[in-house]
C-alpha positions as CSV (number, residue, x, y, z in Angstrom):
1,M,9.0,-58.5,85.1
2,S,6.0,-56.3,86.0
3,E,4.6,-53.8,83.6
4,R,5.8,-50.2,84.1
5,V,2.8,-48.1,84.9
6,S,2.1,-44.4,85.2
7,V,-1.0,-43.2,87.0
8,L,-2.3,-39.7,86.4
9,V,-4.2,-38.6,89.4
10,V,-6.4,-35.7,88.0
11,N,-7.9,-33.0,90.1
12,F,-9.5,-29.7,89.2
13,G,-6.6,-27.6,90.5
14,E,-6.5,-24.1,91.9
15,P,-3.8,-21.4,91.8
16,D,-1.2,-21.9,94.5
17,E,-0.8,-18.1,95.0
18,P,-3.5,-15.5,95.1
19,V,-1.9,-13.3,92.4
20,P,-3.3,-12.1,89.1
21,E,-0.7,-13.8,86.9
22,K,-1.9,-17.2,88.3
23,V,-5.6,-16.5,89.0
24,Q,-6.5,-15.0,85.6
25,P,-5.1,-17.8,83.4
26,F,-6.9,-20.3,85.7
27,L,-10.2,-18.6,85.1
28,E,-9.6,-18.3,81.4
29,R,-9.2,-22.0,81.1
30,I,-12.4,-22.6,83.0
31,F,-14.4,-20.1,80.9
32,L,-13.0,-21.5,77.6
33,Q,-14.2,-25.0,78.5
34,N,-17.8,-24.2,77.5
35,A,-16.5,-22.8,74.2
36,G,-15.4,-26.2,72.9
37,L,-12.1,-27.5,71.6
38,E,-11.7,-24.8,68.9
39,P,-13.1,-21.6,70.3
40,D,-13.4,-18.7,67.8
41,E,-11.9,-15.2,68.5
42,E,-15.1,-13.9,70.0
43,Q,-15.3,-16.7,72.5
44,V,-11.7,-16.3,73.4
45,A,-12.2,-12.6,74.0
46,R,-15.3,-13.2,76.0
47,A,-13.4,-15.8,78.2
48,R,-10.6,-13.3,78.8
49,Q,-13.0,-10.6,79.7
50,L,-14.9,-12.8,82.2
51,A,-11.6,-13.8,83.7
52,R,-10.4,-10.2,84.1
53,D,-13.7,-9.3,85.7
54,R,-13.7,-12.2,88.1
55,T,-10.0,-12.2,89.0
56,P,-10.0,-9.5,91.8
57,G,-12.9,-11.2,93.6
58,L,-11.4,-14.6,93.5
59,I,-8.0,-13.3,94.7
60,E,-9.8,-11.9,97.7
61,E,-11.5,-15.3,98.3
62,Y,-8.1,-17.0,98.2
63,R,-6.6,-14.5,100.6
64,A,-9.5,-14.8,103.0
65,I,-8.9,-18.6,103.3
66,G,-5.1,-18.2,103.4
67,G,-4.6,-19.6,99.9
68,S,-6.1,-22.8,98.4
69,P,-4.8,-26.1,99.9
70,L,-6.3,-28.1,97.0
71,N,-3.1,-28.8,95.0
72,R,-1.0,-29.4,98.1
73,Q,-3.5,-32.0,99.4
74,A,-3.8,-33.6,96.0
75,E,0.0,-34.0,95.7
76,A,0.2,-35.6,99.1
77,Q,-2.5,-38.0,98.1
78,A,-0.7,-38.9,94.9
79,E,2.5,-39.5,96.8
80,A,0.7,-41.8,99.2
81,L,-1.0,-43.6,96.4
82,G,2.3,-44.3,94.8
83,R,3.7,-45.7,98.0
84,V,0.7,-48.0,98.5
85,L,0.8,-49.3,94.9
86,R,4.6,-50.0,95.1
87,D,4.1,-51.8,98.5
88,R,1.6,-54.0,96.6
89,G,4.3,-54.9,94.1
90,H,3.6,-52.5,91.2
91,D,6.3,-50.8,89.2
92,V,4.5,-47.5,89.2
93,R,4.9,-43.7,89.2
94,V,2.0,-41.5,90.2
95,H,1.7,-38.0,88.8
96,A,-0.5,-35.3,90.3
97,V,-2.0,-33.3,87.4
98,Y,-4.7,-30.7,87.1
99,Q,-7.4,-29.6,84.6
100,Y,-6.9,-25.9,85.1
101,T,-3.5,-25.3,86.7
102,E,-0.1,-26.8,86.1
103,P,1.1,-29.5,85.6
104,T,-1.7,-30.1,83.2
105,V,-3.0,-33.4,82.0
106,A,-1.0,-33.1,78.8
107,E,2.1,-32.4,80.8
108,G,1.4,-35.5,82.9
109,V,1.1,-37.6,79.7
110,A,4.5,-36.3,78.6
111,A,6.0,-37.1,82.0
112,A,4.6,-40.6,81.9
113,R,6.1,-41.1,78.5
114,A,9.5,-39.8,79.6
115,A,9.4,-42.2,82.5
116,G,9.1,-45.1,80.1
117,A,5.6,-46.2,81.1
118,E,4.1,-49.1,79.3
119,A,0.6,-48.6,80.7
120,L,-1.1,-45.3,81.5
121,V,-4.0,-45.1,84.0
122,V,-6.0,-41.9,84.1
123,L,-7.7,-41.5,87.5
124,P,-9.9,-38.4,87.9
125,V,-10.5,-38.0,91.6
126,Y,-14.2,-37.3,91.1
127,P,-16.3,-40.2,92.3
128,L,-19.4,-38.6,90.8
129,C,-18.9,-38.7,87.0
130,G,-19.4,-35.2,85.5
131,A,-19.0,-33.9,82.0
132,S,-16.7,-31.0,82.9
133,T,-14.7,-33.0,85.4
134,T,-14.3,-36.7,84.8
135,V,-15.2,-36.9,81.1
136,A,-13.2,-33.7,80.2
137,A,-10.1,-35.0,82.1
138,I,-10.2,-38.3,80.3
139,A,-10.7,-36.5,77.0
140,D,-7.7,-34.3,77.7
141,A,-5.5,-37.4,78.2
142,R,-6.8,-39.1,75.0
143,R,-6.2,-35.9,73.0
144,A,-2.6,-35.6,74.4
145,L,-1.9,-39.2,73.4
146,E,-3.3,-38.7,69.9
147,E,-1.3,-35.4,69.4
148,T,2.0,-37.0,70.5
149,G,1.4,-40.4,68.7
150,W,2.2,-42.3,71.9
151,A,0.2,-45.5,72.3
152,P,0.7,-47.1,75.8
153,R,-1.8,-49.6,77.1
154,F,-4.5,-47.1,78.1
155,R,-7.0,-47.4,81.0
156,A,-9.2,-44.7,82.6
157,L,-11.6,-44.8,85.5
158,A,-14.7,-42.7,85.4
159,G,-17.4,-42.7,88.1
160,W,-16.8,-44.8,91.3
161,H,-19.2,-43.3,93.9
162,Q,-20.7,-46.7,94.5
163,R,-17.5,-48.3,95.8
164,E,-18.2,-49.7,99.3
165,A,-14.9,-48.5,100.8
166,Y,-15.5,-45.0,99.6
167,V,-19.1,-44.8,100.8
168,R,-18.1,-46.2,104.1
169,L,-15.3,-43.7,104.8
170,R,-17.7,-40.8,103.9
171,T,-20.4,-42.2,106.1
172,D,-17.9,-42.7,109.0
173,G,-16.7,-39.1,108.6
174,I,-20.2,-37.8,109.0
175,E,-20.9,-40.0,112.0
176,R,-17.7,-38.9,113.7
177,F,-18.6,-35.3,113.1
178,L,-22.1,-35.7,114.5
179,E,-20.7,-37.4,117.6
180,E,-18.0,-34.7,118.2
181,H,-20.5,-31.9,117.9
182,G,-23.4,-33.5,119.8
183,L,-25.7,-33.5,116.7
184,D,-28.6,-35.9,116.2
185,L,-30.2,-36.5,112.9
186,D,-33.3,-37.9,114.6
187,D,-34.0,-34.4,115.9
188,P,-36.8,-32.9,113.7
189,D,-35.0,-29.6,113.8
190,T,-31.8,-31.0,112.3
191,L,-31.3,-31.5,108.5
192,L,-28.6,-33.6,106.9
193,Y,-27.8,-31.3,104.0
194,F,-25.7,-32.2,100.9
195,S,-24.0,-29.4,99.1
196,V,-23.1,-30.4,95.5
197,H,-21.1,-28.8,92.8
198,G,-23.6,-27.8,90.1
199,T,-23.4,-28.6,86.4
200,P,-25.0,-27.0,83.3
201,I,-28.2,-28.7,82.2
202,R,-27.0,-29.1,78.7
203,Y,-24.4,-31.7,79.8
204,L,-27.2,-33.8,81.2
205,E,-29.3,-33.4,78.1
206,E,-26.3,-34.7,76.1
207,G,-26.4,-37.9,78.2
208,N,-24.2,-37.3,81.3
209,R,-25.8,-38.8,84.4
210,Y,-24.1,-36.7,87.1
211,D,-27.4,-35.5,88.5
212,R,-28.7,-39.0,89.0
213,Y,-25.4,-40.1,90.6
214,V,-25.8,-37.2,93.0
215,Q,-29.3,-38.3,93.9
216,E,-28.1,-41.9,94.4
217,Q,-25.1,-41.1,96.5
218,C,-26.9,-38.7,98.9
219,R,-29.8,-41.2,99.3
220,D,-27.5,-44.1,100.1
221,I,-25.4,-42.2,102.6
222,A,-28.5,-40.8,104.3
223,R,-29.9,-44.3,104.6
224,R,-26.7,-45.6,106.2
225,L,-26.8,-42.8,108.7
226,G,-30.5,-43.6,109.5
227,A,-31.6,-40.1,108.4
228,V,-35.3,-40.1,107.7
229,R,-34.9,-37.0,105.5
230,H,-32.1,-35.1,103.8
231,G,-31.7,-32.0,101.6
232,I,-29.7,-31.5,98.4
233,G,-28.6,-28.1,96.9
234,F,-26.1,-27.1,94.3
235,Q,-23.2,-24.7,94.2
236,N,-23.9,-23.2,90.8
237,H,-21.5,-20.7,89.1
238,T,-23.0,-17.5,87.8
239,N,-20.7,-16.6,84.9
240,R,-22.9,-17.7,82.0
241,R,-26.6,-17.2,81.0
242,I,-27.2,-21.0,80.9
243,A,-29.4,-23.3,82.9
244,W,-27.9,-25.1,85.9
245,T,-28.9,-27.9,88.1
246,Q,-31.5,-26.9,90.7
247,P,-32.2,-26.0,93.4
248,D,-29.4,-23.5,94.3
249,N,-28.2,-23.8,97.8
250,E,-29.6,-20.5,98.8
251,D,-33.1,-21.4,97.6
252,R,-33.1,-24.8,99.3
253,I,-31.8,-23.5,102.6
254,E,-34.3,-20.7,102.5
255,A,-37.1,-23.2,102.1
256,A,-35.8,-25.6,104.8
257,R,-38.1,-25.8,107.9
258,E,-35.2,-27.1,110.1
259,R,-33.0,-24.5,111.8
260,R,-29.9,-26.7,112.2
261,L,-28.0,-27.8,109.1
262,V,-25.3,-30.5,108.9
263,V,-23.7,-29.6,105.6
264,V,-21.8,-32.3,103.7
265,P,-19.8,-31.2,100.6
266,I,-20.3,-34.6,99.0
267,S,-18.8,-33.8,95.5
268,F,-15.5,-32.5,96.9
269,M,-12.5,-34.6,97.6
270,H,-10.3,-31.9,99.0
271,E,-10.7,-28.7,100.9
272,Q,-10.6,-25.8,98.4
273,S,-12.1,-22.4,97.8
274,E,-15.5,-23.9,97.2
275,T,-15.6,-25.5,100.6
276,L,-13.5,-23.0,102.6
277,A,-15.0,-19.8,101.0
278,E,-18.3,-20.6,99.3
279,L,-19.5,-22.9,102.1
280,D,-17.7,-21.9,105.3
281,Q,-18.0,-18.1,104.7
282,E,-20.6,-17.2,102.1
283,L,-23.2,-19.9,102.7
284,R,-22.7,-19.9,106.4
285,A,-23.4,-16.2,106.5
286,F,-26.5,-16.7,104.4
287,A,-27.9,-19.4,106.7
288,E,-27.0,-17.6,109.9
289,E,-28.7,-14.5,108.7
290,R,-31.9,-16.6,108.5
291,G,-31.5,-17.9,112.0
292,K,-30.1,-21.3,111.2
293,E,-27.1,-23.1,112.7
294,F,-24.5,-24.1,110.1
295,H,-22.3,-27.2,110.9
296,R,-20.0,-28.2,108.0
297,V,-18.5,-31.7,107.8
298,P,-14.8,-31.7,106.7
299,V,-13.7,-33.5,103.5
300,P,-11.9,-36.7,104.6
301,H,-9.0,-36.2,102.2
302,E,-6.5,-37.4,104.9
303,D,-8.3,-40.7,105.7
304,P,-5.8,-43.4,104.8
305,R,-8.7,-45.6,103.6
306,F,-9.2,-43.1,100.8
307,V,-5.8,-43.9,99.3
308,D,-6.4,-47.6,99.8
309,A,-9.7,-47.3,97.9
310,L,-7.9,-45.5,95.1
311,A,-5.2,-48.1,94.9
312,E,-7.9,-50.9,94.6
313,L,-9.5,-48.9,91.8
314,V,-6.2,-48.6,89.9
315,E,-5.6,-52.3,90.3
316,D,-9.1,-53.2,89.1
317,V,-8.9,-51.0,86.0
318,L,-5.4,-52.3,85.1
319,G,-7.0,-55.8,85.1
320,A,-9.9,-54.8,82.9
321,P,-9.7,-55.5,79.2
322,E,-9.7,-52.8,76.5
323,R,-13.2,-53.5,75.3
324,P,-16.4,-54.8,76.8
325,T,-16.6,-58.5,77.7
326,G,-20.3,-58.7,78.4
327,T,-19.8,-59.1,82.2
328,P,-18.5,-56.7,84.8
329,V,-14.8,-56.9,85.7
330,S,-14.1,-56.4,89.4
331,G,-17.4,-54.5,89.6
332,L,-16.4,-52.3,86.6
333,T,-18.3,-51.9,83.4
334,P,-17.7,-49.8,80.3
335,C,-18.5,-46.1,80.9
336,R,-21.6,-44.6,79.3
337,C,-20.7,-41.0,79.9
338,A,-17.2,-41.5,78.4
339,P,-17.8,-44.3,75.9
340,W,-14.2,-44.8,74.7
341,P,-12.0,-47.9,74.6
342,G,-10.3,-48.6,77.9
343,V,-12.7,-46.4,80.0
344,W,-14.4,-48.1,82.9
345,C,-16.7,-47.2,85.7
346,T,-19.0,-48.7,88.4
347,N,-22.2,-47.4,86.7
348,G,-22.3,-48.4,83.1
349,D,-24.6,-51.4,83.4
350,R,-27.3,-49.6,85.5
351,D,-30.4,-47.8,84.5
352,L,-31.3,-44.9,86.8
353,P,-34.6,-43.0,87.5
354,P,-35.2,-39.6,86.0
355,S,-33.4,-36.6,87.6
356,P,-35.2,-34.3,90.1
357,F,-32.6,-31.6,89.6
358,T,-33.2,-30.2,86.1
359,G,-36.1,-27.8,86.5
360,P,-37.5,-25.3,86.6
361,R,-35.2,-23.9,84.0
362,R,-33.5,-21.0,85.7
363,T,-30.4,-19.4,84.3
364,A,-27.5,-17.7,85.9
365,D,-26.7,-14.2,84.7
366,A,-23.3,-13.3,83.4
């Protein structure tokens, strides 16, 4: 008899309706993240004030894009993953959960327990392992297990941006877009440009290697495309006076000599406000005001190979032992960024060069 498995497919999450009662709590959860697990009253009050101030603008962003499709796309992906895994002979239930909207990671753990799961797999759908995304999602699941006293066989998958199937589908998507739009990366006036979700520098100083994974992923995809040069910029949030990865998108695009940009949102797995509003509307307007063409490559969330790649990752991490064995298991090694029992990734055994994205130390104003 096969082991009964529950898989938590974790995404960031966005409100499904552009209304204050959904948008403000979403923002409060995000702002409280930087305050730690036990924020004091002043930090809680600050988060609530920031959320109140930001809510009207974000509601307008969601309305301008017709509402966020993120959760809907994530749920469809989770359903497809469940079908693929069951077709492969697994007794599995797949739960779509979110870090900042409902159902939360903790609610997903409770649903898995109620379903009688004997093994729990936490799969953050973030190939580039970040502290506030991948590591935080796994920590949420571990905390929920500890608080409830439930102890299933636990596995989690951290970074997986190196997986060949994933790199291939992202590269194919860019090639298809170039062909459909008559774009040529050999043209000296055309720049392959990767837009990446930014992260606070302090996470990198604490040991997270997100910035170096970004450098590696963009370099590898550019090489596969035969691009002799490429640009990288970050979508940094401006709600805290803290240092963020550099350069900001606006600074990098301002400095670009090329007048034609092929923009790839490489850290995003679904279309959401940060692609449909920040890129397609705000950054496009910024670039076009400077006389540049702006061509944005879609996120390949509907590519069936994406679900197949996720299914293979689930199978591989289910086959991995709880603790290190000294040799990689199906290309997986114990995670450095989330160094807990049962947490595996594709990067743990590799040393990487220094980051080019941590200076100069500019801060974002609150």
